[in-house]
C-alpha positions in Angstrom: -20.0 -20.7 63.2 -19.0 -24.1 61.8 -18.0 -26.5 64.5 -14.5 -28.0 64.4 -14.4 -31.7 63.9 -13.5 -33.4 67.2 -10.2 -35.2 67.8 -12.0 -37.4 70.4 -15.6 -38.1 69.6 -18.4 -38.8 72.1 -18.6 -42.3 70.7 -15.8 -43.9 72.7 -17.6 -47.1 72.7 -17.0 -47.3 68.9 -13.3 -46.8 69.4 -13.1 -49.4 72.1 -15.1 -51.9 70.1 -12.9 -51.4 67.0 -9.8 -51.9 69.1 -11.3 -55.2 70.3 -12.2 -56.2 66.8 -8.7 -55.4 65.6 -7.2 -57.6 68.4 -9.4 -60.5 67.5 -8.0 -63.6 65.9 -8.1 -63.8 62.1 -9.4 -67.3 62.3 -12.3 -68.1 60.0 -14.1 -71.4 60.3 -11.2 -72.6 62.4 -8.5 -71.9 59.8 -5.8 -69.3 59.9 -5.2 -67.4 56.7 -1.4 -67.1 55.9 0.3 -64.0 54.7 1.3 -64.0 51.0 5.0 -63.2 50.7 6.0 -61.2 47.6 8.9 -62.4 45.5 10.6 -59.1 46.3 10.3 -57.0 49.4 9.6 -53.9 47.3 6.4 -55.3 45.8 3.3 -53.8 47.3 0.5 -56.4 47.6 -3.1 -55.4 47.3 -6.3 -57.0 48.5 -9.6 -56.1 46.8 -12.6 -55.9 49.0 -15.7 -55.3 46.9 -15.4 -56.7 43.4 -18.0 -54.7 41.5 -17.2 -52.3 38.7 -15.6 -49.7 41.0 -13.5 -52.1 42.8 -12.3 -53.8 39.6 -11.5 -50.4 38.2 -9.5 -49.4 41.3 -7.6 -52.7 41.2 -6.8 -52.1 37.5 -5.5 -48.7 38.3 -3.4 -50.1 41.1 -1.8 -52.5 38.8 -1.2 -49.8 36.1 0.9 -47.5 38.2 4.2 -46.8 36.3 6.9 -48.9 38.0 4.6 -49.4 40.9 5.6 -53.0 41.5 2.1 -53.9 42.7 0.3 -57.2 42.8 -3.3 -58.2 43.7 -3.2 -61.3 45.9 -6.6 -61.6 47.5 -10.3 -60.8 46.8 -13.4 -60.6 48.9 -17.1 -60.0 48.2 -20.5 -61.2 49.4 -21.6 -62.1 45.8 -19.7 -64.9 44.2 -20.7 -63.9 40.6 -19.2 -60.4 41.1 -15.9 -61.8 42.4 -15.7 -64.3 39.6 -16.3 -61.6 37.0 -13.7 -59.3 38.5 -11.3 -62.2 38.8 -11.7 -63.0 35.1 -11.3 -59.3 34.2 -8.1 -58.8 36.2 -6.3 -61.9 34.7 -5.2 -59.7 31.8 -2.5 -58.3 34.1 -0.7 -61.6 34.0 1.7 -62.3 36.9 0.7 -59.0 38.6 -2.6 -60.7 39.4 -2.1 -63.7 41.7 -5.4 -64.8 43.3 -5.8 -68.5 43.4 -9.1 -70.1 44.5 -8.0 -70.3 48.1 -7.5 -66.5 48.3 -11.0 -65.7 46.9 -13.1 -65.1 50.1 -16.9 -65.0 50.2 -19.2 -63.7 53.0 -19.6 -60.9 55.5 -16.2 -61.6 57.2 -14.4 -62.0 53.9 -12.9 -58.6 54.2 -10.9 -59.8 57.2 -9.7 -62.9 55.5 -8.5 -60.9 52.5 -6.7 -58.4 54.6 -5.1 -61.2 56.7 -3.3 -62.3 53.5 -1.4 -59.0 53.5 1.6 -57.8 55.5 1.9 -54.3 57.1 2.6 -51.7 54.5 0.4 -53.4 51.8 -2.8 -51.9 50.5 -6.5 -52.8 50.8 -9.1 -51.5 48.4 -12.4 -50.9 50.1 -15.0 -50.6 47.3 -18.1 -52.2 48.8 -21.3 -50.1 49.4 -20.2 -47.2 51.7 -22.1 -48.4 54.7 -19.3 -50.9 55.3 -16.4 -48.4 54.9 -15.7 -47.7 58.5 -15.5 -51.4 59.4 -12.9 -52.0 56.7 -11.0 -49.0 57.6 -10.8 -50.0 61.3 -9.6 -53.5 60.5 -7.0 -52.1 58.0 -5.6 -49.7 60.6 -5.2 -52.5 63.1 -3.4 -54.6 60.5 -1.1 -51.7 59.6 -2.4 -51.5 56.0 -2.5 -48.5 53.7 -6.0 -48.0 52.3 -7.8 -46.9 49.1 -11.5 -46.4 49.8 -14.2 -45.5 47.3 -16.5 -42.5 47.9 -18.7 -41.7 49.7 -17.0 -42.8 52.8 -19.9 -42.0 55.1 -23.7 -41.7 54.8 -24.8 -39.8 57.9 -23.5 -37.8 60.9 -22.6 -40.7 63.2 -20.6 -42.6 60.6 -18.8 -39.3 59.7 -17.6 -39.0 63.4 -16.4 -42.6 63.2 -14.4 -42.0 60.1 -12.8 -38.8 61.4 -11.7 -40.7 64.5 -10.3 -43.5 62.4 -8.5 -41.0 60.2 -6.7 -39.7 63.3 -5.7 -43.3 64.1 -4.3 -43.8 60.6 -2.2 -40.7 61.0 -0.8 -41.9 64.3 0.4 -45.1 62.5 1.7 -43.2 59.4 -0.7 -45.0 57.1 -1.5 -43.6 53.7 -5.1 -43.3 52.7 -6.6 -42.4 49.4 -10.3 -41.6 48.8 -11.9 -42.0 45.3 -12.6 -38.3 44.8 -10.2 -38.5 41.9 -11.1 -35.1 40.4 -8.8 -33.4 42.9 -5.9 -35.3 41.3 -6.8 -34.1 37.8 -3.9 -31.9 36.6 -6.2 -29.7 34.6 -8.4 -29.0 37.6 -5.4 -28.3 39.7 -4.2 -25.7 37.2 -7.8 -24.3 37.1 -7.8 -23.9 40.9 -4.5 -22.0 40.7 -5.8 -19.7 38.0 -8.9 -18.9 40.0 -6.9 -18.3 43.2 -4.7 -16.0 41.1 -7.8 -13.9 40.2 -8.2 -14.9 36.6 -12.0 -14.7 36.8 -12.2 -12.3 39.8 -13.8 -13.1 43.2 -16.1 -16.1 43.2 -19.7 -15.1 43.4 -21.5 -18.4 42.7 -21.0 -22.0 41.7 -23.3 -24.4 39.8 -23.4 -28.2 39.5 -25.6 -30.6 37.5 -26.0 -34.3 37.3 -29.2 -35.1 35.5 -29.6 -38.4 33.7 -32.0 -41.0 32.5 -32.4 -43.0 35.7 -30.6 -44.5 38.7 -31.3 -46.0 42.0 -34.8 -47.2 41.1 -35.7 -50.8 42.0 -38.8 -52.9 42.0 -39.9 -55.4 44.6 -37.4 -58.0 46.0 -37.3 -61.3 44.0 -38.3 -64.4 45.9 -35.0 -66.1 45.5 -33.0 -63.5 47.5 -32.8 -62.6 51.1 -33.8 -59.1 52.2 -30.2 -58.2 53.3 -28.6 -59.5 50.1 -31.2 -57.7 48.0 -30.6 -54.4 49.7 -26.8 -54.7 49.3 -27.1 -55.7 45.7 -29.3 -52.7 45.0 -27.4 -50.4 47.3 -28.1 -47.2 45.4 -31.7 -47.7 46.2 -31.3 -47.7 50.0 -30.1 -44.8 52.1 -28.4 -46.9 54.8 -26.2 -48.6 52.2 -25.1 -45.7 50.1 -26.7 -42.5 51.1 -28.9 -43.1 48.0 -28.4 -41.7 44.5 -27.8 -38.2 46.0 -24.7 -39.2 48.0 -23.3 -41.8 45.7 -23.8 -39.9 42.4 -23.6 -36.2 43.4 -20.7 -36.1 45.8 -18.1 -35.6 43.1 -19.4 -32.2 41.9 -20.2 -31.0 45.4 -16.7 -31.8 46.4 -15.0 -30.3 43.3 -17.0 -27.0 43.6 -16.2 -26.8 47.3 -12.5 -27.4 46.5 -12.5 -24.6 44.0 -14.3 -22.4 46.6 -11.8 -23.4 49.3 -14.4 -24.0 51.9 -17.2 -26.4 53.0 -20.8 -25.3 53.0 -22.2 -24.5 56.4 -25.9 -25.0 55.5 -28.3 -26.1 52.8 -31.9 -25.7 51.8 -33.4 -27.8 49.1 -36.4 -29.2 47.3 -37.0 -32.7 45.9 -39.8 -34.9 44.7 -40.9 -38.4 43.7 -42.8 -38.6 40.5 -43.4 -41.5 38.1 -42.7 -44.3 40.5 -44.6 -47.2 39.0 -43.7 -50.3 41.0 -40.4 -48.9 42.3 -40.0 -49.3 46.0 -36.6 -47.6 46.7 -36.0 -44.7 49.0 -34.7 -42.1 46.5 -36.3 -38.9 45.3 -36.3 -38.4 41.5 -35.2 -34.8 41.5 -33.2 -32.5 43.8 -32.6 -28.8 43.8 -30.2 -27.6 46.5 -28.8 -24.3 47.6 -25.6 -24.7 49.6 -24.2 -21.7 51.5 -20.5 -21.2 52.2 -19.2 -19.3 55.3 -18.9 -16.0 53.4 -22.5 -16.3 52.0 -21.5 -17.5 48.5 -23.9 -20.1 47.0 -23.5 -23.4 45.2 -26.6 -24.3 43.3 -26.9 -28.0 42.7 -29.4 -29.8 40.5 -29.8 -33.6 40.4 -32.4 -35.5 38.5 -32.8 -39.2 37.5 -35.7 -39.3 35.1 -35.9 -40.7 31.6 -37.0 -38.4 28.7 -35.8 -35.2 30.3 -32.9 -32.7 29.5 -29.6 -34.1 30.8 -26.5 -32.3 31.9 -23.4 -33.4 33.8 -21.2 -30.4 34.5 -19.9 -27.9 37.0 -19.2 -24.1 36.7 -17.8 -21.3 38.7 -18.7 -17.6 38.2 -16.5 -14.7 39.3 -16.7 -10.9 39.2 -14.5 -10.9 36.0 -15.6 -14.1 34.2 -16.5 -17.7 34.5 -14.9 -21.2 34.5 -15.8 -24.7 33.5 -14.9 -27.2 36.3 -16.4 -30.3 34.6 -17.6 -30.5 31.0 -19.5 -33.8 30.7 -19.0 -36.5 33.4 -15.8 -36.6 35.4 -13.2 -37.0 32.7 -12.0 -35.5 30.5 -12.6 -32.3 32.5 -11.8 -30.0 29.6 -11.5 -27.1 32.1 -11.3 -23.6 30.8 -11.9 -20.0 31.7 -13.8 -17.2 30.1 -13.8 -13.4 30.3 -17.6 -13.3 30.5 -20.5 -15.5 31.7 -21.8 -16.6 28.4 -18.8 -18.9 28.0 -18.7 -18.6 24.2 -15.6 -19.3 22.0 -14.9 -15.6 21.5 -14.7 -15.1 25.3 -12.2 -18.0 25.9 -9.2 -17.1 28.1 -7.5 -20.4 28.7 -8.2 -24.1 28.2 -6.2 -27.1 29.5 -4.5 -28.9 26.6 -6.1 -32.1 25.3 -5.8 -35.1 25.7 -5.5 -34.9 29.4 -4.2 -37.6 31.9 -6.9 -39.8 33.4 -7.6 -38.8 37.1 -8.6 -42.3 38.0 -5.0 -43.4 37.3 -3.5 -40.2 38.7 -5.0 -40.8 42.2 -3.3 -44.2 42.3 0.0 -42.8 41.0 -0.1 -40.2 43.7 -1.0 -42.8 46.5 1.8 -45.2 45.5 4.3 -42.4 45.3 3.3 -41.3 48.8 3.8 -44.8 50.1 7.2 -45.3 48.3 8.5 -41.9 49.4 6.8 -41.9 52.8 5.1 -38.6 52.2 2.2 -37.4 54.4 -1.0 -38.7 52.7 -4.3 -39.2 54.3 -7.5 -38.2 52.5 -9.9 -39.9 54.9 -10.9 -36.8 56.9 -11.5 -34.7 53.7 -13.4 -37.6 52.3 -15.6 -37.7 55.4 -16.2 -34.0 55.2 -17.1 -34.2 51.5 -19.5 -37.0 52.4 -21.0 -35.1 55.2 -21.8 -31.9 53.3 -23.2 -34.1 50.5 -25.5 -35.7 53.1 -26.4 -32.3 54.4 -27.9 -31.3 51.1 -29.7 -34.6 50.8 -31.1 -34.3 54.3 -32.3 -30.7 53.6 -34.4 -32.1 50.7 -35.6 -35.1 52.6 -36.8 -33.2 55.7 -38.0 -30.0 53.9 -36.1 -27.4 55.9 -32.6 -25.7 56.3 -30.0 -28.1 57.6 -26.7 -26.9 59.0 -23.3 -28.6 59.0 -23.3 -28.8 62.8 -26.8 -30.3 62.9 -26.1 -33.2 60.6 -22.7 -33.8 62.3 -24.4 -34.0 65.7 -27.4 -36.0 64.4 -28.2 -39.3 66.2 -29.7 -40.9 63.2 -27.2 -43.6 62.2 -28.8 -45.4 59.3 -27.3 -48.8 60.0 -25.9 -48.9 63.6 -25.5 -52.7 63.5 -24.0 -53.0 60.0 -21.0 -54.8 61.5 -23.4 -57.5 62.7 -25.2 -58.1 59.4 -25.7 -61.6 58.1 -27.1 -62.8 54.8 -30.4 -63.8 56.4 -31.0 -60.6 58.2 -32.6 -58.7 59.7 -32.1 -55.9 57.1 -31.5 -52.3 58.2 -34.8 -51.1 56.7 -38.0 -53.1 56.4 -41.0 -53.1 54.1 -43.9 -51.1 55.3 -47.5 -52.2 55.2 -48.0 -50.6 51.8 -45.3 -52.9 50.3 -42.7 -50.1 50.0 -39.7 -49.0 52.1 -39.8 -45.9 54.2 -39.1 -42.9 52.0 -38.6 -39.2 52.7 -41.7 -37.1 53.4 -40.6 -33.5 53.5 -42.5 -31.4 56.0 -44.2 -34.5 57.5 -41.0 -36.3 58.6 -39.0 -33.2 59.5 -36.6 -34.5 62.1 -35.2 -37.6 60.3 -34.9 -38.5 56.7 -37.1 -41.6 57.0 
């Protein structure tokens, strides 16, 4: 039986420490960072923490909400070039983007400085590698800020428990939290879900998901001009502590959307995976994954991931029922082009329904929905669901990495926190994983390392 997620975790030390962090002064280098006061009280100010492509995209969506009255006023990152690139990109929004040089913050405490520029009721975007997500969330809650956080929001069992506890705290303060699993905001997928629930393709008997591409998460040896910590953060897809690896960071969307259509989270997973043509790559990822997820009623989700050049590629999700089949994703995340069929061959002559094209962009819709919830004070907190989606994704990854069946309860209760001291990281180290004697980082060895992933 799947264990209920706890209201109070056994990690009270974490909650006590986050409370102390929240109460700490916002002084950095001896200088207090002032609030930025909007010209009108109705303007929602935004701080961007993590200025890579995802963060810049999220900020763009925040500034594009119809009648949203939003303004980006502060930025933070550990890489100056990323912040400068994002800053240049966002200048196209004119006076909705107001980040002078003294509100561009660099370093491992920069997230605090950026949030200290906001007032309660404003929004912070957390779009750094996911290992840092709980730190940002804890500080935002203490500051009374609404949050948009990119997925995945956790990378292992212990960080999932932290995020669940923080989600409860956000609810207690009536803070709105969006998580970047934008497919659930897609209007076409929402209609598809309703049609499946209404029995259009019968009872669900199986689901399939694929994300197979030409490469991702591979990295060669660290260059000499970069510290170990900064190298691992820059190449975060290559390191399990930073991102959950390619599996968690890439595959979570389809595992989440299939589970949403099913209306349940998987309770166990078994999997295979392998490393193949590695060359001088030293990362922790496997190149291919084949995972069988099992839902509480025994229904299966079959998930296939591969990052290898020269192979057949597919990026899609499907549902099969007793009366027909459905396309959940067609190619990448948008446009979904969702449709249903009266058979399983999914040919044009079997088409039952298709969502009209063109369809609204779910990346924008998730921001429209978040701002509406803030403006109208609607209940809105996706943090727990985001943590659960991250956990079941990690469950499939762990099953492949250890070479055995892994259950939901097992990974939730796991004591393997990949980066327990992530809140103490500095640019000069030490890094959460270290090179081995063979010049590579510890990687999964299914059947040999059967208790932990590395």
